[in-house]
N, C-alpha and C positions, 0 to 999 in steps of 0.2 A: 504493500500500500504506500509506503514511503517513497519508493522509486517512482510510482505513478504521479505523486504530488510534485516531486522534484522535476520530472520530465515535463509536467504541465507548466510549471513556472519557467523552465528553460525555454520551451517553445514559445510561450507568451512573451518572454523578454526579447527573444530573437525577432519575433514578428513585430513587436512594438518598435524596436530599434530600426528594423528595415523600413517600416512605414514612416518613421520620423525622417530617416535619410532620404527616402523618395519624395516626401513632402518638401524637404529643404531644397532638393535638386529641381523638382518640378512642382512649384506651388500652384494650387488650384485657383487662387485669387492673387493677382498682382498687388504689390504693396502700394503702387500708385493709386489703385482703386479704393484702398482703405482710408486714405487721407482725404481731408476736406479740400475744397477748391482753394482756400486761403493758404493751405500748407504746400500746395504744388508750386513748383517754380514757374514763374511767369516768363517764359522764354518765347521768342518768335523766330521763325525761320528767315525773316527779313532783317534780323539784327545779328551782329557778329561780336564775338568777344574782342576785347582790346588787344590781347596778346594770346598766342597759342599756349595751351596748357602743358604740353609735353615738351621735354627738353630737346629731343631731336627735331621737333617741328621748329622751335626757335632757332636752332643751329642751322637747319636747312634754309630757313627764311633769311637769315643773315647772309648765307652764301649766295642765295638767289638774288638778294639786293645788290651784291657786288658783281656777280657774273650773269645777271639777268639779261633777257633779250632786249636789245635796244630798239629792234624793229617793232613798231606798233602792230603791224599786220601779223607777225609771227606770234606775238603775245596774245593777240585776239584769237588766233587759231588754237593756241593752247588753252585759253580760257573757255572756248567753245567746247573742246573735248572734255575738259574737267566738269563743265556743267552737265554734259551728257552722262558723265560718270557719277553725278550726284554731289559734287563738291561746289557749294554755292558761295563759299567765302572767297572774296577777291584775292586774298593773300595765298590762295592755293597755287596760283601760278608761280609765285616766288618759291614756295615750298617744293613744288614739282621740279623746277629748274635746279634748285639747290640739291635735291636728291640725286638728280642725274650727275651733277658735278661731283658731289660727295662720293657716290659709288664709283665713279670713274677714277677717283684718287684712292679710295679706300681699298678696293680689290687688288690693284697692283702693289700697294703698300703691304697688304696682308700676305701676298705671295712672297715678296722680298723678305718680310719678317720670318715667314715659315722657312725660307731657305737659309737665312742666317741662324735660326734656332737649331736647325738640323745640321748646320755646318756642311751643307752640300750645295755646290755651285749648280745653278740651273742651266741646262743646255738651252741655247737660243733664248737667253734671258730677255733681250729687247723685244723679240717677237712675242713671247709670252706676256710681257708687260703690256704691249699694245693690244693683244687679244683680250686680256682681263679688263683693260680700260674700256675697250669697245663694249664688252659684255655689261660692265657696270653702267655705261652711258645709255645703252639701249634697253636695259632691263625695266626701268620705269615705263617706257613706252609700251612694252608688251603687257605689263601689269595693268596699265590704264586701258588698253584695248580689250583685255579680258573682262575687266570690270564694266566697261561700257556694254559689251555683249550680254553679260549676265544681268545687268540692270534693264536693258531693253527686253530681254526675255521675260523678266518678272513683270514688266509693264504690260507686255503683250498677253501674258497669261491672266493678269488681273483685269484686263479691259472688259471682257464680257460681264463679269460679276458687277463691276462698277456701273456699267451702262444699264444693267437690269435694275439696280437699286435707284439710279437716277430716273429711270422710266417710272418706277413705282411711285417715287416721291412727286414727280411732275404730274402724273395722272391722278394722284391723290389731292391735288390742288395747290401744291407748294410752287413757289417761283423758282427760277433756275438758280439764282444766287443762294436762296435758302436750301435748295436741294443739294447743291455742291457743298455748302457748309455742313450739312447734316451727314453727307456721305464721307467727307474727308476727315471728320472728327471721330476717329476710331481708336481703340486702344493700340498701344505700341506693338503688342505681340501680333496683331492682325493687320498692321499697316504695311502697305506695299509702297514702292517708289511712286506709283501712280497716285496714291492717296496724298503723298507729300506734295506732288506737283499740283494737284487740285487745290490743296490748302494754300499753296503759294499764290496760285492764280486768284483765289478768292480774296486773300489779304491784299494783293496788289489792286484788285478792283475796289475794295473798300478804301484803300489809301488814295484813290482818285485816278487811277490809271484806266483808260478806256478798256471796256471788256474785250473788244475785238483784238486790240493790241496785246492784252494780257493772254488771251487764248492762243494767238499765233506764237507768242513767245514760249508758251508752254509746249506747243508742238515742236518747236525748234530745240528746246531743252531735252525733250525725251529722245528725239531722233528716230522715232518709230513712225513709219509711213501710215499705219492704221490710225494713230492718234492725229496726225496731220489731216487725214481725210475726214475724220469725225469733227475736228475743229472747223474745217471749211464748211462742212454740212451745217454745223451750229450757226456759223456766221451767216450763211445763206438763208437759213430758216428764220433768223432774227430779222434780216433785211426784208424778206418777202412776206413775213407775217404768217407763215404756215404753222400748223400745230407742232409743237416740239415733241410731244409724246409719241406721235407716229414716227418721227425721225429717229428718236431713241430706240423705239421698238425694232425698226428695220436694221439699224446698225448693231444693236445687241444680238439679234438673230444671226446676222452675218459674222459677227465676232465669235459667237459660239460655234458656228459651223466651221470657221477657219481654225479654231482651236482643236476641234475634233479631228479635222483633217491633218493637222500637225501631229497629233497624238497617233493617228493611224499610220502616218508616214514613218514616225520613229519606231512604231511596232514592227512595220515591215522591214525596216533597215536593221533591226536588232539581230536577226540570225546572220545577216551578212557581216556585221561587225564582230560577231562571235567566232567567225571562221579563223581569223588570224591568231587570237589568243589560244584557240583550240589546237591549231596546227603547230604553233611554235612553243607552246607551254605544256599542254596536256599530252600531246602525242609522243614527244620524246620520253616523258615519264612513263607513259603506258608501254612503249616499246621496251624501255629499260626493265620494267617490272615483269613484262610478259616474256621477253627473250633472254633476260639475264640468267635465270637458273638453267635453261637448256644449253646456253653457251658455256656455262661453267661445267656442266656435265660432259659436253663434247670435248672441252679442253682437257678434263681429267681422263677421258677415254683415249684421246690421242696421246697423252703422256704415258698412259699405261701401255698402249700399243707400241710406242717408241721404246719403252723400257723392256718389253718382251723381245723386240727385234734386235736390240743392241748386242746380246751375246752372240 
C-alpha cells in the first residue's frame, strides 16, 4: 500500500512539473492581454527611437555614417529594399551599409587571426583574404533578399484571410477606415506583415496623408503584385463610387483560389524535390546496409580459397 501512495505522489509531481514547464514555454494567454491599456507601452510604428538599443547596431551605424553611400539614388534603392524587408527606420540604411563594411573587414581579420593562432602560414593568403572580404560584403545582400522573399510570402498567404475579414466588416456597415483599423488591430502572436502594413496605412491616413497616396505607398512597400492590384481596385472603386463589398468579395475569392493553386503546385513538386535527397543520401546507405554483409562474406570466401591454393 505504501508503494502505491509513493508512486501516486511521484506521478502527480512529475505531471505537475511538466504542465508548469509547458505553460511557461507556451502560455495560453499572453501577458500583454492581462495588462490594462494604461500599462501597455504607447508605441507607434510611425515613430522611431532616438538611438539603436543594441551595441552592434550603434557600431554599424557609426561605420555606415563614415562609409555610407554618397549617391542619393543608391541610398534610395537600399532604403526601398529595406522597406520591403520590413525595416521602417530610416537609420536602417546606415546600419545595413555598416554591416557590409564591418563583415568585409571582420572575416579576413578572423582568418588572419586563426592563422596566427595556429602558427600556420596560409597558402595564397591574399586570394583568401579577398575571397573572405567579398563573402562578408555580399552576405548582407543575400540575407536581405531572403528576408524580402519570406516577408512577401507571408503577405501573400495572409491576403485572402484579411480580405475576407474586410469584406465582412464592410458588408456589416463599417466604413473602410474603421474596417482597416479593426482588422489591423490584432494580437502580436497572430499579426502578419500585412497587418502591420495596414496599420501603417491607417495611421498615415489619420495623420493627414491622402488615402490614395497612402494605399499606393503600401503596395510599393510590400512589393507583392497581388497587393498592388487590390490597391488599384480600391482606388478605382472609390473614384467610381461602386460598392466596395462586391470588390472585396471578388478579390478575396481570387486570392483564395490563387493560394490553393500555390499549395497544389508545391504538393506536386514535393516528390520531384525528394528525388535528389533520396538518391544521394538514402540510396548509398541502403546499398551499404544491403550489400555490405554479402561483400564481407565473399571477401572471406576468396581469402579462404586463396589460403587453400597456396600450398
